LUMMIPA-801923 format. One line per field, with one value per residue: residue number from 1; residue in three letters; chain; z, x, y of N, C-alpha, C in turn. Coordinates in steps of 0.02 Angstrom, whole numbers. Layout:
N
i	[NUM|...];
aa	[ALA|...];
ch	[A|...];
n_Z	[Z|...];
n_X	[X|...];
n_Y	[Y|...];
ca_Z	[Z|...];
ca_X	[X|...];
ca_Y	[Y|...];
c_Z	[Z|...];
c_X	[X|...];
c_Y	[Y|...];
This chain:
266
i	[1|2|3|4|5|6|7|8|9|10|11|12|13|14|15|16|17|18|19|20|21|22|23|24|25|26|27|28|29|30|31|32|33|34|35|36|37|38|39|40|41|42|43|44|45|46|47|48|49|50|51|52|53|54|55|56|57|58|59|60|61|62|63|64|65|66|67|68|69|70|71|72|73|74|75|76|77|78|79|80|81|82|83|84|85|86|87|88|89|90|91|92|93|94|95|96|97|98|99|100|101|102|103|104|105|106|107|108|109|110|111|112|113|114|115|116|117|118|119|120|121|122|123|124|125|126|127|128|129|130|131|132|133|134|135|136|137|138|139|140|141|142|143|144|145|146|147|148|149|150|151|152|153|154|155|156|157|158|159|160|161|162|163|164|165|166|167|168|169|170|171|172|173|174|175|176|177|178|179|180|181|182|183|184|185|186|187|188|189|190|191|192|193|194|195|196|197|198|199|200|201|202|203|204|205|206|207|208|209|210|211|212|213|214|215|216|217|218|219|220|221|222|223|224|225|226|227|228|229|230|231|232|233|234|235|236|237|238|239|240|241|242|243|244|245|246|247|248|249|250|251|252|253|254|255|256|257|258|259|260|261|262|263|264|265|266];
aa	[MET|LEU|LYS|ASN|LEU|ILE|LYS|THR|GLY|PHE|MET|TYR|LEU|ASP|THR|TYR|GLU|VAL|LEU|LYS|LEU|ILE|GLY|ASP|GLN|GLU|LYS|ILE|ASP|THR|LEU|LEU|GLN|GLY|GLN|VAL|THR|SER|ASP|ILE|SER|GLU|LEU|PRO|ASN|ASN|ASP|ALA|GLN|ILE|SER|CYS|LEU|LEU|ASP|GLN|LYS|GLY|PHE|ILE|GLN|ALA|ASP|PHE|ILE|ILE|VAL|LYS|LYS|GLU|ASN|GLU|THR|LEU|ILE|VAL|ILE|ASP|LYS|SER|ILE|THR|LYS|ASN|PHE|ILE|LYS|GLN|LEU|ASN|GLN|PHE|THR|GLN|PHE|TYR|GLN|VAL|ASP|ILE|LYS|THR|THR|ASP|LEU|ILE|VAL|LYS|GLY|TYR|ILE|ALA|LYS|GLU|LYS|PHE|SER|ASN|VAL|LYS|ASN|PHE|THR|TYR|PHE|LYS|HIS|GLY|GLU|TYR|SER|LEU|SER|ILE|GLU|VAL|SER|LYS|ALA|THR|LYS|LYS|GLU|THR|SER|GLN|LEU|SER|SER|LEU|GLU|TRP|LYS|VAL|GLY|ASN|LYS|LEU|LEU|LEU|ASN|TYR|LEU|PHE|PHE|GLU|GLU|ASP|ILE|ASN|LYS|TYR|ARG|PRO|ASN|GLU|LEU|ASN|TYR|ASP|LYS|SER|ARG|ILE|SER|PHE|ASP|LYS|GLY|CYS|PHE|ARG|GLY|GLN|GLU|ILE|VAL|ALA|ARG|VAL|HIS|TYR|LEU|GLY|VAL|ASN|ARG|ARG|GLU|PHE|VAL|SER|ALA|VAL|ILE|PRO|LYS|ASN|ASN|VAL|VAL|ASN|SER|GLU|LEU|LYS|ILE|HIS|GLY|GLU|THR|LEU|GLU|TYR|LEU|ASP|HIS|LYS|ILE|PHE|ASN|THR|HIS|ILE|LYS|ARG|ASP|GLU|LEU|GLU|ASN|ASN|LYS|TYR|ALA|SER|MET|ASN|LEU|ILE|ARG|TYR|GLN|ASP|SER|ASN];
ch	[A|A|A|A|A|A|A|A|A|A|A|A|A|A|A|A|A|A|A|A|A|A|A|A|A|A|A|A|A|A|A|A|A|A|A|A|A|A|A|A|A|A|A|A|A|A|A|A|A|A|A|A|A|A|A|A|A|A|A|A|A|A|A|A|A|A|A|A|A|A|A|A|A|A|A|A|A|A|A|A|A|A|A|A|A|A|A|A|A|A|A|A|A|A|A|A|A|A|A|A|A|A|A|A|A|A|A|A|A|A|A|A|A|A|A|A|A|A|A|A|A|A|A|A|A|A|A|A|A|A|A|A|A|A|A|A|A|A|A|A|A|A|A|A|A|A|A|A|A|A|A|A|A|A|A|A|A|A|A|A|A|A|A|A|A|A|A|A|A|A|A|A|A|A|A|A|A|A|A|A|A|A|A|A|A|A|A|A|A|A|A|A|A|A|A|A|A|A|A|A|A|A|A|A|A|A|A|A|A|A|A|A|A|A|A|A|A|A|A|A|A|A|A|A|A|A|A|A|A|A|A|A|A|A|A|A|A|A|A|A|A|A|A|A|A|A|A|A|A|A|A|A|A|A|A|A|A|A|A|A|A|A|A|A|A|A];
n_Z	[1402|1472|1564|1672|1630|1548|1554|1587|1531|1481|1363|1303|1135|1081|978|869|735|666|514|395|273|138|43|-71|12|-40|-143|-70|1|-107|-159|-49|-39|-150|-125|9|125|204|218|174|161|268|375|486|524|657|709|705|608|579|464|315|193|37|-82|-261|-260|-147|-27|134|153|240|398|487|569|522|549|561|601|652|520|455|380|451|471|576|622|640|660|597|479|408|299|196|183|134|16|-56|-66|-129|-261|-315|-267|-341|-443|-383|-330|-197|-48|69|231|371|548|711|804|950|1007|1096|1159|1207|1312|1354|1439|1338|1355|1394|1386|1310|1255|1188|1136|1003|955|880|871|923|1031|1100|1263|1268|1209|1093|1083|1023|1042|973|980|1000|1117|1245|1334|1477|1573|1662|1583|1600|1562|1520|1383|1361|1422|1338|1217|1257|1287|1159|1091|1159|1128|999|904|791|797|678|603|526|486|449|325|166|203|242|199|221|280|349|468|533|490|394|463|532|462|329|199|115|34|-21|-149|-274|-226|-210|-228|-199|-276|-256|-117|-100|-171|-93|23|-16|-92|-49|57|220|320|435|590|654|808|979|1098|1263|1381|1525|1588|1602|1519|1365|1200|1087|959|838|809|719|752|751|743|898|1042|1197|1366|1515|1676|1725|1614|1443|1293|1133|953|838|707|704|653|606|631|730|830|856|903|1018|1025|1075|1211|1325|1318|1339|1230|1130|1033|890|917|838|873|925];
n_X	[9300|9404|9373|9422|9536|9502|9484|9368|9324|9389|9505|9615|9650|9792|9875|9797|9717|9603|9524|9443|9318|9291|9166|9025|8896|8828|8913|9026|8980|8957|9086|9152|9073|9107|9237|9277|9259|9147|8967|8912|8785|8718|8755|8701|8672|8767|8833|8943|9056|9153|9284|9379|9511|9555|9676|9681|9709|9655|9721|9743|9749|9725|9649|9508|9394|9238|9153|9000|8952|8849|8812|8935|9073|9191|9354|9428|9584|9736|9887|10001|9960|9896|9952|9959|9824|9771|9843|9796|9656|9656|9674|9552|9474|9474|9383|9263|9261|9309|9394|9525|9551|9656|9620|9602|9537|9496|9514|9428|9430|9326|9304|9180|9042|8917|8792|8818|8787|8800|8766|8860|8948|8996|8962|9063|9108|9073|9085|9034|8985|9042|9086|9160|9182|9180|9226|9223|9285|9298|9344|9464|9583|9510|9496|9572|9640|9560|9605|9758|9878|9921|9818|9712|9755|9761|9625|9566|9633|9590|9457|9460|9479|9580|9714|9772|9924|10058|10156|10080|10024|9983|10003|9899|9741|9565|9494|9594|9614|9496|9423|9326|9214|9178|9201|9169|9051|8953|8849|8835|8882|9002|9171|9339|9446|9346|9305|9401|9396|9263|9267|9353|9277|9157|9195|9317|9416|9435|9553|9613|9598|9582|9636|9641|9767|9808|9933|10030|10144|10279|10291|10350|10313|10240|10340|10289|10186|10130|10149|10042|10053|10080|10149|10082|10119|10039|9975|10039|10024|10045|9987|9925|9898|9858|9855|9767|9755|9600|9571|9663|9613|9495|9546|9605|9741|9813|9782|9838|9840|9742|9618|9538|9400|9309|9144|9004|8877|8870];
n_Y	[-8117|-8068|-7962|-7892|-7833|-7730|-7563|-7437|-7272|-7110|-7035|-6908|-6908|-6885|-6921|-6920|-6831|-6707|-6696|-6593|-6600|-6498|-6424|-6447|-6532|-6643|-6682|-6713|-6825|-6911|-6926|-6991|-7105|-7177|-7213|-7248|-7388|-7407|-7378|-7229|-7178|-7228|-7155|-7043|-6867|-6795|-6911|-7056|-7158|-7298|-7331|-7373|-7353|-7418|-7486|-7523|-7657|-7702|-7683|-7611|-7437|-7333|-7308|-7249|-7135|-7077|-6931|-6852|-6699|-6573|-6551|-6553|-6637|-6737|-6809|-6919|-6966|-7061|-6975|-7025|-7084|-6989|-6917|-7013|-7044|-6922|-6912|-7024|-6996|-6874|-6900|-6900|-6795|-6677|-6696|-6679|-6557|-6542|-6504|-6546|-6505|-6465|-6459|-6380|-6454|-6549|-6717|-6840|-7002|-7138|-7279|-7389|-7470|-7548|-7489|-7364|-7190|-7035|-6878|-6804|-6891|-7000|-7158|-7281|-7410|-7575|-7715|-7860|-7821|-7699|-7534|-7418|-7246|-7076|-6905|-6746|-6586|-6405|-6364|-6328|-6431|-6478|-6572|-6709|-6848|-7005|-7125|-7205|-7199|-7330|-7404|-7371|-7429|-7563|-7588|-7573|-7676|-7791|-7785|-7818|-7721|-7670|-7560|-7454|-7410|-7313|-7407|-7514|-7494|-7554|-7686|-7770|-7846|-7810|-7923|-7989|-7923|-7924|-7818|-7829|-7859|-7747|-7628|-7635|-7622|-7733|-7713|-7588|-7561|-7515|-7480|-7424|-7560|-7648|-7760|-7862|-7877|-7918|-8038|-8115|-8120|-8186|-8297|-8344|-8452|-8444|-8493|-8457|-8370|-8208|-8155|-8097|-8122|-8173|-8189|-8242|-8119|-8158|-8266|-8339|-8290|-8401|-8462|-8502|-8419|-8278|-8111|-7971|-7801|-7709|-7790|-7787|-7750|-7771|-7757|-7877|-7958|-8012|-7948|-7974|-7974|-8102|-8229|-8381|-8548|-8619|-8754|-8780|-8701|-8769|-8887|-8848|-8813|-8707|-8698|-8652|-8517|-8369|-8336|-8217|-8205|-8146|-8093|-8137|-8106|-7980];
ca_Z	[1369|1521|1577|1722|1596|1510|1597|1554|1542|1420|1359|1245|1085|1056|916|815|713|634|449|375|201|119|-23|-70|52|-83|-179|-20|13|-167|-160|1|-53|-203|-107|74|127|239|179|197|163|333|427|495|555|728|722|682|573|567|393|292|122|7|-150|-309|-245|-85|33|174|149|298|440|516|591|489|595|535|658|634|447|429|376|481|471|635|596|672|624|558|414|376|235|146|172|91|-50|-89|-81|-174|-331|-338|-241|-392|-485|-344|-301|-125|-18|134|273|440|597|777|847|999|1004|1156|1147|1266|1318|1401|1428|1279|1373|1411|1341|1319|1192|1155|1110|945|958|814|871|979|1033|1162|1302|1269|1150|1085|1056|1010|1049|938|1003|997|1185|1268|1382|1544|1618|1659|1553|1646|1534|1492|1314|1364|1436|1277|1170|1284|1277|1088|1071|1188|1093|931|859|776|786|616|601|463|467|426|258|113|231|258|171|278|314|391|532|552|467|354|508|564|421|259|178|55|0|-44|-217|-288|-197|-231|-197|-181|-311|-223|-50|-107|-192|-34|70|-38|-124|-18|114|272|364|496|625|688|878|1030|1144|1327|1416|1580|1566|1602|1469|1299|1147|1044|899|779|799|690|790|712|785|959|1099|1254|1433|1558|1735|1726|1555|1376|1252|1064|901|795|671|723|608|636|657|792|880|874|939|1078|1024|1116|1271|1379|1309|1337|1163|1121|964|872|932|784|901|960];
ca_X	[9339|9452|9346|9461|9591|9475|9467|9324|9339|9407|9571|9627|9688|9839|9907|9748|9698|9538|9523|9376|9307|9259|9133|8954|8887|8809|8973|9070|8953|8968|9157|9168|9037|9143|9306|9286|9229|9083|8911|8900|8713|8692|8783|8660|8705|8783|8849|9009|9059|9222|9291|9448|9524|9595|9700|9646|9722|9620|9762|9721|9791|9711|9592|9488|9324|9203|9106|8957|8933|8821|8813|9003|9103|9258|9391|9471|9634|9801|9931|10051|9934|9860|9982|9939|9753|9761|9871|9750|9592|9666|9670|9482|9440|9467|9324|9204|9272|9314|9460|9537|9585|9670|9585|9632|9489|9523|9481|9425|9406|9294|9289|9124|8993|8877|8734|8840|8756|8819|8745|8917|8989|8971|8987|9084|9129|9046|9101|9007|8950|9082|9084|9209|9151|9226|9200|9264|9263|9345|9362|9531|9583|9490|9494|9628|9620|9549|9641|9824|9885|9925|9751|9673|9777|9740|9553|9553|9658|9547|9393|9475|9480|9651|9735|9811|9975|10094|10192|10031|10002|9998|10018|9840|9674|9518|9477|9650|9612|9425|9392|9267|9157|9163|9214|9153|8982|8952|8786|8833|8904|9074|9220|9405|9465|9285|9300|9444|9370|9202|9286|9380|9222|9106|9222|9378|9414|9476|9573|9642|9556|9617|9617|9684|9792|9833|9974|10067|10198|10343|10292|10376|10264|10254|10376|10249|10135|10150|10118|10020|10052|10119|10137|10075|10127|9992|9951|10069|10004|10063|9926|9946|9854|9889|9809|9772|9717|9536|9574|9701|9567|9448|9583|9633|9814|9841|9740|9874|9831|9674|9606|9477|9377|9256|9077|8959|8812|8874];
ca_Y	[-8065|-8042|-7895|-7857|-7798|-7674|-7506|-7390|-7202|-7073|-7004|-6865|-6945|-6835|-6944|-6914|-6764|-6703|-6664|-6571|-6600|-6436|-6426|-6462|-6592|-6699|-6704|-6746|-6892|-6951|-6941|-7042|-7167|-7213|-7227|-7282|-7454|-7406|-7350|-7161|-7165|-7251|-7113|-6983|-6809|-6803|-6981|-7075|-7221|-7319|-7348|-7375|-7337|-7471|-7475|-7565|-7727|-7719|-7674|-7553|-7378|-7291|-7326|-7185|-7127|-7023|-6898|-6799|-6658|-6509|-6548|-6551|-6703|-6737|-6872|-6926|-7013|-7059|-6929|-7060|-7105|-6933|-6900|-7062|-7036|-6865|-6930|-7070|-6965|-6817|-6923|-6896|-6736|-6624|-6710|-6664|-6490|-6552|-6493|-6576|-6456|-6484|-6419|-6382|-6487|-6596|-6782|-6881|-7069|-7168|-7351|-7392|-7524|-7531|-7449|-7296|-7141|-6965|-6845|-6776|-6945|-7038|-7227|-7304|-7480|-7614|-7786|-7885|-7770|-7638|-7492|-7364|-7187|-7021|-6837|-6697|-6520|-6349|-6347|-6345|-6486|-6454|-6629|-6755|-6911|-7060|-7182|-7193|-7224|-7403|-7430|-7362|-7480|-7628|-7594|-7584|-7742|-7842|-7781|-7838|-7663|-7661|-7491|-7454|-7358|-7305|-7468|-7564|-7477|-7603|-7752|-7810|-7836|-7803|-7986|-8011|-7887|-7922|-7756|-7845|-7865|-7683|-7569|-7648|-7635|-7775|-7698|-7519|-7553|-7512|-7435|-7446|-7623|-7686|-7824|-7911|-7888|-7958|-8106|-8149|-8129|-8233|-8356|-8366|-8497|-8414|-8547|-8429|-8321|-8153|-8157|-8067|-8173|-8148|-8238|-8211|-8075|-8192|-8318|-8323|-8299|-8459|-8440|-8519|-8368|-8214|-8057|-7913|-7742|-7708|-7833|-7743|-7778|-7735|-7794|-7944|-7997|-7992|-7948|-7965|-8000|-8153|-8273|-8451|-8592|-8637|-8822|-8776|-8675|-8822|-8939|-8818|-8817|-8654|-8695|-8617|-8445|-8343|-8311|-8178|-8212|-8100|-8117|-8117|-8087|-7915];
c_Z	[1417|1540|1628|1693|1557|1559|1557|1574|1476|1423|1299|1197|1050|992|856|796|676|569|432|299|183|49|-15|-36|10|-121|-131|-7|-47|-173|-111|-15|-105|-184|-42|76|162|195|208|202|229|391|434|523|630|747|692|651|560|496|376|217|95|-58|-196|-295|-178|-22|68|170|209|333|479|537|554|538|556|595|634|559|418|429|399|477|532|620|633|628|579|489|378|306|181|131|122|20|-89|-111|-130|-248|-360|-316|-294|-435|-449|-312|-224|-102|50|175|343|487|663|828|892|999|1072|1137|1211|1258|1371|1390|1375|1295|1392|1361|1360|1253|1154|1118|1051|946|887|812|932|973|1101|1199|1304|1204|1152|1055|1054|1020|1015|957|994|1067|1200|1319|1452|1596|1611|1631|1605|1625|1512|1420|1313|1376|1376|1226|1192|1272|1205|1067|1097|1156|1020|881|846|761|731|615|535|440|441|354|208|139|235|212|230|316|361|459|561|532|425|397|537|518|348|250|114|14|-35|-119|-220|-245|-216|-192|-182|-213|-277|-154|-52|-127|-133|14|49|-65|-89|41|166|324|430|526|662|759|919|1079|1206|1362|1476|1555|1559|1551|1403|1247|1102|978|835|762|769|725|743|758|848|1005|1162|1319|1482|1614|1733|1668|1493|1333|1180|1016|858|755|693|676|643|664|722|848|904|916|1002|1082|1071|1179|1328|1374|1315|1268|1159|1048|952|886|878|811|931|931];
c_X	[9390|9434|9387|9520|9567|9453|9423|9343|9357|9479|9573|9673|9736|9874|9859|9738|9632|9544|9450|9371|9264|9229|9059|8943|8869|8869|9022|9046|8965|9041|9173|9134|9073|9213|9313|9244|9161|9029|8893|8826|8682|8719|8742|8701|8713|8791|8918|9007|9132|9228|9365|9451|9572|9626|9664|9655|9690|9661|9744|9773|9783|9649|9572|9415|9294|9151|9065|8931|8910|8828|8882|9030|9176|9288|9437|9520|9699|9849|9981|10026|9895|9886|9960|9865|9740|9786|9823|9686|9599|9669|9601|9447|9427|9404|9259|9208|9272|9385|9464|9578|9599|9632|9624|9584|9523|9480|9485|9396|9380|9291|9235|9084|8945|8819|8753|8811|8778|8806|8803|8958|8956|9002|9004|9104|9099|9070|9079|8970|8988|9075|9141|9172|9201|9189|9249|9240|9318|9372|9434|9526|9569|9491|9557|9603|9613|9587|9710|9825|9887|9856|9704|9691|9755|9666|9535|9575|9613|9477|9400|9464|9554|9666|9787|9860|10012|10127|10145|10008|10028|10014|9958|9781|9624|9503|9532|9650|9541|9391|9330|9205|9135|9167|9192|9078|8984|8889|8786|8850|8979|9111|9289|9427|9407|9284|9341|9417|9307|9218|9312|9323|9175|9135|9284|9365|9462|9493|9604|9595|9600|9591|9663|9704|9820|9871|10007|10129|10265|10347|10320|10322|10286|10283|10338|10199|10164|10112|10101|10015|10093|10100|10138|10086|10086|9968|9974|10046|10039|10000|9946|9893|9893|9835|9821|9728|9654|9536|9614|9658|9519|9482|9617|9709|9845|9799|9773|9866|9756|9664|9538|9458|9318|9188|9028|8892|8813|8824];
c_Y	[-8034|-7970|-7856|-7818|-7737|-7619|-7458|-7318|-7168|-7052|-6958|-6902|-6897|-6856|-6942|-6841|-6766|-6664|-6646|-6571|-6539|-6442|-6438|-6529|-6653|-6726|-6738|-6817|-6938|-6972|-6998|-7108|-7209|-7234|-7267|-7346|-7457|-7373|-7282|-7146|-7187|-7209|-7049|-6925|-6821|-6877|-6996|-7145|-7238|-7345|-7356|-7362|-7389|-7448|-7523|-7639|-7748|-7712|-7608|-7498|-7333|-7317|-7263|-7188|-7067|-6996|-6847|-6760|-6590|-6497|-6535|-6622|-6699|-6807|-6871|-6982|-7006|-7017|-6965|-7081|-7050|-6919|-6948|-7058|-6979|-6879|-6974|-7036|-6907|-6836|-6911|-6831|-6683|-6634|-6692|-6594|-6493|-6540|-6527|-6527|-6484|-6437|-6421|-6414|-6539|-6660|-6817|-6949|-7100|-7244|-7357|-7455|-7501|-7485|-7378|-7247|-7071|-6929|-6816|-6828|-6980|-7107|-7251|-7377|-7514|-7685|-7813|-7829|-7704|-7599|-7440|-7305|-7130|-6955|-6790|-6628|-6468|-6332|-6365|-6401|-6460|-6510|-6670|-6821|-6966|-7123|-7161|-7218|-7300|-7433|-7424|-7417|-7550|-7639|-7609|-7654|-7797|-7842|-7800|-7781|-7647|-7588|-7489|-7395|-7359|-7369|-7523|-7552|-7529|-7673|-7798|-7794|-7838|-7867|-8011|-7978|-7884|-7857|-7770|-7850|-7797|-7623|-7577|-7656|-7675|-7762|-7630|-7511|-7543|-7461|-7463|-7508|-7670|-7755|-7879|-7928|-7931|-8030|-8146|-8167|-8185|-8299|-8385|-8413|-8470|-8467|-8523|-8377|-8270|-8149|-8112|-8122|-8140|-8204|-8204|-8173|-8111|-8249|-8293|-8336|-8357|-8435|-8456|-8464|-8305|-8159|-7999|-7853|-7751|-7767|-7789|-7781|-7737|-7780|-7867|-7989|-7969|-7999|-7932|-7993|-8050|-8187|-8344|-8493|-8616|-8708|-8824|-8747|-8730|-8876|-8913|-8823|-8766|-8643|-8658|-8541|-8428|-8310|-8276|-8179|-8164|-8131|-8092|-8092|-8017|-7865];
């Protein structure tokens, strides 16, 4: 996994904000369970769960982290997609007497080895021996971030956790970004877009695999590859996400590139 390119530590996620769902807790859980792709019933208090919101056609509308802290339900989300998240969820909040409020809470994101443990942190994503966790607090910034924005993006990309921004809305279904492996529950029952996502999962033939690719900085990206999201330049490397046909992976067509594939055993 090119471990030398993944830097561990924390950073303040200034491009993220924290929303709070106001209302009866049982109704909040029922609302989310019927809309988001993860299983809210598996999220205990003082923990976090990564999830996303789809439209009826199964296209991703927002990607976010649900945090249950001290019996409150919080949504940690990139500011660029907050407006669309609220717009999508507000179609249903009135039926559950739930309001969505902004907060002034501060968000810290951590990249660590999987065994890293801190009672303040809530782990929401794991791949191989690494994990991503989050801390939400009212405290002011008292420490200097150990990670830069670029190092945070690089770590997420190498761990195959695609960071979703405004320009990605309506472009992808979950299986196209490996979200079906980290954000979708196929056992929870219905949610918006569930029928299409389940059909793709159980009946579809996925001939392409979503991977992270690493090449020397001075190399040109193969024009046959479609790039998803940003291409990052870091420590004399270019790092990007793309889809590669499975038969091309088996035949080592792109042997000149370092390819990171999802590990089902994580």
